[in-house]
Structure formats: C-alpha cells, structure tokens
C-alpha positions in Angstrom: -39.3 -23.4 23.0 -41.1 -26.5 24.1 -40.3 -29.9 22.6 -41.9 -33.3 22.8 -40.1 -35.4 25.5 -38.6 -38.7 24.7 -37.5 -37.9 21.1 -33.9 -37.6 20.0 -34.5 -34.6 17.8 -37.9 -33.3 18.7 -39.9 -30.9 16.5 -41.0 -27.7 18.2 -44.7 -27.4 18.8 -45.7 -23.7 18.6 -47.9 -22.4 21.3 -49.9 -19.9 19.2 -51.6 -22.4 16.9 -50.0 -20.8 13.9 -49.2 -24.1 12.3 -45.9 -25.3 11.0 -45.0 -28.0 13.5 -43.8 -31.1 11.9 -44.0 -34.7 13.1 -42.1 -35.1 16.4 -40.7 -38.5 15.8 -39.3 -37.9 12.3 -39.2 -40.4 9.4 -39.3 -44.0 10.5 -36.3 -46.3 10.3 -33.8 -43.4 9.7 -30.4 -44.1 11.3 -29.7 -42.3 14.6 -28.2 -38.9 14.0 -29.9 -38.3 10.7 -32.8 -35.9 10.4 -35.1 -34.9 7.6 -36.5 -31.7 9.2 -40.2 -30.8 9.0 -41.6 -27.7 10.6 -39.5 -26.0 13.3 -36.8 -28.2 14.8 -34.9 -26.8 17.8 -31.6 -28.5 18.3 -30.0 -25.8 20.6 -28.5 -27.2 23.7 -28.6 -30.8 22.6 -25.4 -32.5 23.6 -24.4 -36.0 22.5 -24.1 -37.3 19.0 -23.7 -35.2 15.9 -26.6 -34.7 13.5 -26.7 -34.8 9.7 -29.6 -32.9 8.1 -31.2 -34.6 5.0 -33.1 -32.7 2.4 -34.7 -33.5 -1.0 -32.4 -33.6 -3.9 -33.7 -30.3 -5.4 -33.9 -28.3 -2.1 -32.4 -24.9 -1.5 -31.2 -24.5 2.1 -30.5 -21.0 3.5 -27.9 -20.9 6.3 -28.7 -17.8 8.4 -27.4 -16.1 11.5 -25.7 -12.9 12.7 -22.5 -11.7 11.0 -19.7 -13.7 12.8 -22.0 -16.6 13.9 -20.2 -19.1 11.8 -22.3 -19.4 8.6 -19.2 -19.5 6.4 -17.6 -22.2 8.5 -20.7 -24.4 8.4 -21.1 -23.8 4.6 -17.5 -24.8 4.0 -18.2 -28.1 5.9 -21.3 -28.7 3.7 -20.0 -27.4 0.4 -19.1 -30.9 -0.9 -22.9 -31.6 -1.0 -24.1 -28.6 -3.0 -22.9 -25.3 -4.6 -22.9 -22.3 -2.2 -24.2 -18.9 -3.2 -22.4 -16.3 -1.1 -22.8 -12.5 -1.5 -19.2 -12.0 -0.7 -18.3 -13.8 -4.0 -20.1 -11.2 -5.9 -18.5 -8.4 -4.0 -15.1 -9.9 -4.5 -15.7 -10.0 -8.3 -16.6 -6.3 -8.3 -13.6 -5.4 -6.2 -11.3 -7.2 -8.7 -12.7 -5.2 -11.7 -12.9 -1.8 -10.1 -10.1 0.6 -8.9 -8.9 0.0 -5.4 -9.5 3.6 -4.3 -13.2 3.3 -5.1 -15.2 2.9 -1.8 -17.5 -0.1 -1.6 -20.4 2.1 -0.6 -20.3 3.6 -4.2 -21.0 0.3 -5.9 -22.7 -1.6 -3.1 -26.2 -1.3 -4.8 -24.8 -2.8 -8.0 -23.0 -5.7 -6.1 -26.2 -6.5 -4.3 -28.3 -6.5 -7.5 -25.7 -8.7 -9.1 -25.9 -11.1 -6.1 -29.7 -11.3 -6.4 -29.5 -12.0 -10.1 -26.9 -14.7 -9.6 -29.0 -16.2 -6.7 -32.1 -16.2 -8.8 -30.3 -17.9 -11.7 -29.0 -20.6 -9.4 -32.4 -21.2 -7.8 -33.9 -21.6 -11.2 -31.3 -24.2 -12.1 -31.3 -27.8 -11.1 -29.8 -29.7 -8.2 -29.3 -28.9 -4.5 -28.2 -25.4 -3.4 -26.8 -23.8 -0.3 -27.4 -20.1 0.3 -25.5 -17.8 2.6 -27.7 -15.1 4.1 -28.3 -13.4 7.5 -32.0 -14.3 7.4 -32.8 -11.1 9.3 -34.5 -9.2 6.5 -38.2 -10.0 5.9 -38.1 -8.8 2.3 -35.2 -11.1 1.5 -37.0 -14.1 3.1 -40.1 -13.3 1.0 -38.0 -12.9 -2.1 -36.3 -16.2 -1.6 -39.6 -18.0 -0.9 -41.2 -16.5 -4.0 -38.3 -17.3 -6.2 -38.1 -20.9 -4.9 -41.8 -21.3 -5.4 -41.7 -20.1 -9.0 -38.8 -22.5 -9.6 -40.7 -25.4 -8.1 -38.0 -25.9 -5.4 -38.5 -26.6 -1.7 -36.9 -24.0 0.5 -35.5 -24.7 3.9 -33.6 -22.7 6.5 -31.0 -23.4 9.2 -30.5 -20.6 11.7 -27.3 -20.3 13.8 -28.5 -18.8 17.1 -25.2 -18.2 18.9 -25.9 -14.8 20.6 -24.5 -11.3 20.0 -21.3 -11.7 22.1 -20.2 -14.9 20.3 -21.0 -13.4 16.9 -18.9 -10.3 17.7 -16.0 -12.5 18.8 -16.3 -14.4 15.6 -16.1 -11.2 13.6 -12.9 -10.2 15.3 -11.5 -13.7 14.8 -12.1 -13.6 11.1 -10.9 -9.9 10.9 -14.1 -8.8 9.2 -15.9 -6.5 11.6 -19.4 -5.3 10.7 -20.4 -1.8 11.7 -22.3 -1.3 14.9 -25.3 0.0 12.9 -25.5 -2.9 10.5 -24.9 -5.5 13.2 -27.7 -3.9 15.2 -30.1 -4.1 12.2 -29.4 -7.8 11.8 -29.6 -8.5 15.5 -33.0 -6.9 15.8 -34.3 -8.5 12.6 -33.2 -12.0 13.6 -34.5 -11.6 17.2 -37.9 -10.6 15.8 -37.9 -13.7 13.5 -37.0 -16.1 16.4 -39.7 -14.5 18.6 -42.4 -15.0 16.0 -41.2 -18.6 15.4 -41.4 -19.2 19.1 -45.0 -17.9 19.1 -46.4 -19.0 15.8 -44.2 -21.8 14.5 -43.4 -22.0 10.8 -46.2 -19.6 9.8 -43.8 -16.9 10.9 -41.6 -17.7 7.9 -44.0 -18.2 4.9 -42.8 -20.3 2.1 -40.1 -22.1 4.1 -40.6 -25.9 4.5 -38.5 -26.3 7.7 -36.5 -24.1 10.0 -33.7 -25.8 12.1 -32.2 -23.9 15.0 -28.5 -24.6 15.7 -26.3 -23.4 18.6 -22.5 -23.0 18.4 -21.9 -26.5 19.7 -23.9 -28.2 17.1 -22.5 -25.9 14.4 -19.1 -27.4 14.9 -20.4 -31.0 15.1 -22.6 -30.9 12.0 -19.9 -31.6 9.4 -22.2 -33.0 6.7 -25.5 -32.3 5.0 -27.2 -34.7 2.6 -29.5 -34.2 -0.4 -31.5 -37.0 -1.8 -30.7 -40.5 -0.3 -34.4 -40.8 0.4 -34.5 -37.6 2.4 -37.7 -35.7 2.7 
C-alpha cells in the first residue's frame, strides 16, 4: 500500500479510485502518537513510538484478524476503555449449562445465534464498544455495518495482519488450535478483504468509517485506545 511521505501515520491512498481515503495529515494539534483514524490507515512496519487510537465516544470498534493473531491480547489491553463482546463468552456460557459429553458441533448454531443477539443488543445500547471478530466473513461485516447504522453508531475496524505462520504459532501458544479447514476459510476471506482494500480503499468495506492495519509489533505496543476526549 502506498502512503503519503512525510507523515507520521499516513492514511492510505487507494489506487483504484474507490474512495475511502482519509486526510493524510490527521487532525491538527493532536499530540504525537495519538491518531483519530479516517479512511484506511496502514501502520504495518512502522517502528518507533507507540500509537493510541482515538474514536468517538459512541463508536463500535471491531478488532479483526486470523485465529491466533492476537485479537484477545489486544482487546485485554484495551478493555478498560470499553466493554468487549467476544463470541467465546457466549460459547462458555452454553458449555456451563450443557452436559460435558455433548459435542460443541451440536449446539454451535444456538451459540452463534446467541452471540449475534447479544452483540446486537450491545450495539443498540449506549457508550463505546469493542467487538472480537475475525473480520473474514463478508456477511458478518455487512450485518455489523447494518446493525450499527440502525443504531446510529459509527463503526470502525482494526485488522491484525500478522501472517498465517505467526497466527498458527499463536494458536499453539494459547492451546486453542483451529481446524485446518476453518483456518483456511478465515485466511482466504481476510486475504480477499485486504486485497480489495489495497485496490479500492474503504469502499471495499461498506459501512465502516475507518480501517487500521496493525502488524505484530504495533499490536504489542498499542496498549491503549481512547473514546471521546475530542476524538473524531
């Protein structure tokens, strides 16, 4: 992705004319290291200082990436700023109520439906919100955008682009290994999204106000997110 030279955190300018590029210089007079993202912002490969993302006080921010990419780690670091909606919480609640011998595959559809209902309820509520999702499924991105629009919320996304190898290592480190088939589905879906963003900018993700790309280095250095405080 091409960025505008001379800016600390430059906004991507898409090549395909699809729209969605934000202002390259960011909001004026914001302290160094703070960023209110607009359009597509590529922070991969940026060394140096940390960055704190700043969003409006009612924003919903989706943290996306492959299984094992570090979404949960980043959300734990950010969780003091906003509630986190994680599908694993819904699955855990089902596991606690059902017999241990019952395979998850049997009640997976009910757990997923329960997660969507809980997520919709939280999006309709007030205050900032953080959402754990792989971001690889177009129907889920459309559902999130539609639900946020109906609730009058701005929707933003942060994508952890760490590569398949590092994501697989992360799965083994946390001892939660996704099946090869499921991992392949997410990998292909996320690759398609990133390729369209490279080509068309933010128009590749309709309904999303900004899309920030992180790598593994910045994931570990971004220990804070802010809502309000003049952001946006």
